[in-house]
N, C-alpha and C positions, 0 to 999 in steps of 0.2 A: 358556229358562234359561241362566244364566251358566255358563261352564265354569271358573270360579274355584273354588278350594278354600280353605275357612276353617279356620285352626288357632286354636282358642280357647286363649289363654294369657295369663297375668299372673303375675309372681312372688308375688303375693299369695296364689295357690293353693297355695303351699308352707306356708301356715298350717295346713293340715289335718295336724297333727302329733301323734302320740299319745305321744311322749316316749321317753326311755330307749332300750331295745333293742327297742322294738316293731317287728315286721316291716314294718308299712306306713310306712316311713320316706320323707319327701318328697324326700330326695336323689335317689331313683330318678327323679322327674319332672324335677328340675333337671339331672341328668346327661344325661338324654334330650334336653331342649331345647338343652343346650350341644353335645351331639353332632351333633344335626340342624343346628345353626346352623353348627358348624365344617366340616361336610361340604357346606354350601351348599344344603341341602335347603329351608331357610326362605326363601332368596332367589330361589326359582324364579318364573318369570313368572306362574303361575297362583296362587300362594300369597299370601293375606292373613292376617296375625296379627291377631286380634280379641280385645279385653279383654272379659271377662265382667263381668256385674253381678249381685248376689245375688238369688236367687229370693225373692219376698216371701211373704206368709203365704197369699195367694190361690192362687199356684201350688203351694206345698208342701201345702196341704190338698186339692189333687186327689188325693193318695196317702195323706198322713199325717193322723192325728187331731190336732185342735187341742190336745187334752190333752197329746199326745206332744211336740209343739212347745214347749209351755210348760215341760215337764219338761227338754228340751235346754237352754232358756235359763237355767233355774234351777240346772242341775246344777253349774256351777263353784263356787257358793256353798252348795248343797244337795246334796252327793253321794250322799244316801240316796234320790234320787227314784224309783230303780228303772227300769223300762222297758228294761232291758238296758244301762243305763248304769252305769259305775263298775265293769265286769268287767275281767278280763285281756285279753279281746279288743277291748273298747271302753272303755278308760280315759277318764275325763274330763279334758279339758285347757282352759285359758283360751281364750276366743274360739270354742269348738267350734260353736256355733250359727252364727255368721257364717261361719266356715270351710266348714262343710257347705252353707250356703245359697249360697255362691259358686260351689262346684263344680256345684251343681244348676242355678243360674243359668247356668252356662257350658254345660251340656248342653241346656238349654232354648234358649239362643241359637243353638247348633248347629242344633237342629231347626228354629228360626225361619228361619234364613238359608237352609236348604235348601227349606223350605216356600215361602218367599218368591221362590225362584229366584235369589237374590243370589249363592248357592253351589251348585255341583252336588254337592259333598261337603263334609262339615265333621267336624273331629276334635277331640275333647277328651280328651287323654290322662289328665286328672285325674278323669274321670267313671268310670262303670261300677261304681258302689258298689251292687251287686245284691243283697246279703242284707238290707239294711234293710227291715222290715216295716211295717205300717201304724201301729203303736203301740210299737214298740221297735227298739232298735239291735241289730244282729247281724253277726258276721264282719267286724269293722273298719269297718262301714258305719253312719252316722248317719242320713243321709237317702238315699233310693233315687232318685238323679237320673235313671237310665235310665227308671224306671217314671214319674217326673214329666213327663219329655220326652215319652214315649208318650202320656200322658194329656193334655198339652197338645196334641198332634197330633190326637188324636181330638176335641178340642174345635174344631179347625179344619175338621173334616167328614170326615177320612179314615175309610174303611170297611174297609181292609184294611192293616194295619201288620204287617210281619214283624220279629221280634226274634231275632237269632241271637247265642248266647252261647258262646264258645269258651274261657272261663276253665276251668281245671281242676276248680274246684268248681261244683256246680250252681247255675244262676241262680234259686234259689228265691224270692228276693223279688219278682222281676219276674213269674215265672210265677203266684205266689200273687196278685199284684194283678190280674191279668187272667185268672184261670183260668176265670171264668164269662163272658167276653167274647169272643164268636166273631169280633169285629173285629181281634183281635190274636193272632197266631200266635207263640208262644214256642217256640224250638228251642234245646236246650241240649246241647252236646258236652262231656263231662266224665269225670273218673275215677270208676269205679264207687263209688256211695254206701256199699257194703259196707265200704269201707277209708278213706273220707274225708268230712269235714265237708262239708255239713250233714246227711248221711244221707238226703237225698231226691234225686229225679231218677231214679227207676226208669222203664223203658220204659212200664209200664202207667199211669203218670201222663199221661193224655192229655186233660185238660180236664173241665170240670164235666159230669157225666153228664146233667144235666137241661137245661143252657143252652148248652154249648159243647164237646161231644165233639169230639175232633180238634184242638182249639186248642192243644195242647201235645205237643211231640215231644222225647223224652229219649233220647239215645244215651249209654249208660254204658260206658266203655271200661275193659279190664282193666289193673291195674298193669303197668307196662313197656312199654306201647304206644309204638312209635317213629314216626318221621316217616312211614314208608311205610304202616304200619298205621293212623295217624290219617287220612292223607289218603285212603286206600282206604275208610275207614269214613265220612269226611266226604262223599265223593263218592257213596257208596251210598245215603245218606239225605238230606242237607241239599238238594241242588239239586232232587231229585223233589218233596219236600214243598213247597218254596217255589215251584216252577212250578205246581204244582196249586193252591196258595193264591192266586197271582197278585197279590202285593203292590203297593201303590201307592208305598211307601216302605219303606227298609230300614234298621233300627237294629242295629247290632252291638256286643257287648261283647267286646273283644279282649284280655282278660286273658292274660298270657303266662306263667303259673305252671305250665303243662304242660311246661315246659322240664326237661331231664334233671338239671340242677343245682339246680332249685328246692329249698329246704329244707324245704318244708311239703307236699309232694305227691310221687307215685311214677309220673308218666308220664315219657317219654324223648324229647321232641321237642328238636330243636335250633333255633337261630334261623332256619335255612334251612327247616325244616318250617313254622315260624310265618310266614315270609315267604311261602311257597307258599300258606298258608291265606288270609292277607290278599289276595293276588292273586285266588284263588277267589271270595271275598266281593265283591271290587271288580267282577269280571266278572259276578257274579250281578246286582249292582245296575244294571248297564248292560243285561243281558239282560231283566231283569223289570219295572224301574220307572225307566226313562229316567235312570238314573244317580243317583237321589236316594239318598244313602248318608250316614248319621250314624254315625260310628265313635267309640266310647268306649274308655277304658282298662280298668282293672279290677285283678285281682291280678297279682302278679309280684313275687318277693321275692329275686331274684338282682339285687341293687341295681346291680352294676357290670357283670357279664358277660353279663346277660340283657336286662333291661328297657331300657336305652338303645338297645341295637342293635335289639331286636324292634321297639319303637315308633318308632325313626327310620325303619326299613323301612316301617312302617305309613303314616307321613306321607309318605314318598317314593312309596309305592304310590298313595296317595289323590292325589297331585300329578300323577300321570301320568308322572313322570320317575323311573323306578326306579333304585335304586342297584345297580350291579355288586356282586354278593356278594363279589368279591375286593377290594373297596375298602379300602385301609389307613386305619386310624383314625389321626387326626392325633396327633403326639407331645404337643401342647399339651394335648389332652384327657386323655391318659394321665397327664401330669404333675399336671393338676389333681386327678386321682383320688388320686395319691400324696400330694399336699399335704394332702388332707383326712384322711389317715391311715385310710382305708378298707382292711379286711384283704385284699379279694379282689384277685387279679392282674388288671390290666386287660387286655382283650383287644387284639389287634393288628389284626384285620381284621374286617369285617362278615359274615363267614361262620364256620361252624364245619365246613364240608366235609361237612354232612349230605347224605344221599341222599334225594332227594324224588320219585323215580320210584315208581310203585306199579302193581300190577296191579288192574284193575277187579274189583269184587265179583261173584261168581256163587254161586247158592245150593247148589252141589255141593261146595264146599270146606268144610273143618272145621278152624278154628283159633279161639283165643278171641276174637279181634276179629271173625271171621266169625259166631260165635254171637251177639255182641252186636249186630251189624248185623241179622241175621235177627230177633232178638227185638224190637228196635225197629221194624223194618218191619212185622212182623206185628201189633204193638200199634197202630201209627199209620196205616200205609198204607191200610187199608180205608176210613178216614174220608175220604180224598181220592179215593175211587173208583180206586185203584192196587191192582195185584197184588203183594203183598209178595215172592212168590217169583220174579217176573220181573224179571231185572236191567235190561231195557229201560226200566222204569218209574222 
């Protein structure tokens, strides 16, 4: 397997734009790639930037109904097509079908490069549109690129694919797509569905009871969870489930909207906690599946202060050449932010000084985070043959 790292990118990916003040603004992607470039991340010896091609209908219908594809095509001229299109969350925009198909093609290309051995890791920050369902758009997502990439991998003969979703919102679309398929383990770490869209992702959602019990793991964290709480919970649930499943390849959705400044959620991570999570995922890929790792973007609506830093760290982590958190952000990038008239104050460094140490979970503690950990372990761990109350598992 090549030790190269593919970064899927083309400025055409900025065409997925829902207009106006919509939170899913493509400037977050543009600023990320410009920051990564200005810090030399994209010029690393292992990095190759790869241009995506659009997913064709054969790929898209691995997950989506043909009638839904036709509705997405027609929507700019026929805004009454339904299927979740034309809502505040999913407004119709010109070129919507092509823009969504290009993102999906990018995620499938990332999967193909890792599968073929042309790259050990592949990153598509434009991907991770995890809410789209088989026959409808949802949560800013038109096509579910993550699900399509996983379905394509299944077609290549994989028998154990692990999908880990760290977006603040539950990865409902991917879970739904594979809820009855024991070949795919979906793990989602997110804010409690009691207080956040889409209202799913309770620990008791563990897979289809007739076909795939244990194929879904959901860790729902209380509002206000910070870096240490998040990392404590992640380490108490995710590695154990993945090791028991023994995946052949790892797909991750790296939404960064668990950030403490994110306008759409109520967790309290810093970019330092997010960076530590990327490192944990990277390590798991090497421990469990010979480094085969496909990393996708996702949510994240701190357009200036969060997303560019978080996903620049993600690309750097995948490259094997991590950025020192104390790295100063180039003045040229900050000036670019100012020229664009963006309201947020641009950050000066790649850290927020977040504390990423944490105490490992044990069943005798009693905090809101620990209760969430135990509820998830008791719902899911028995299906892996693990003791939910034993912190060694």
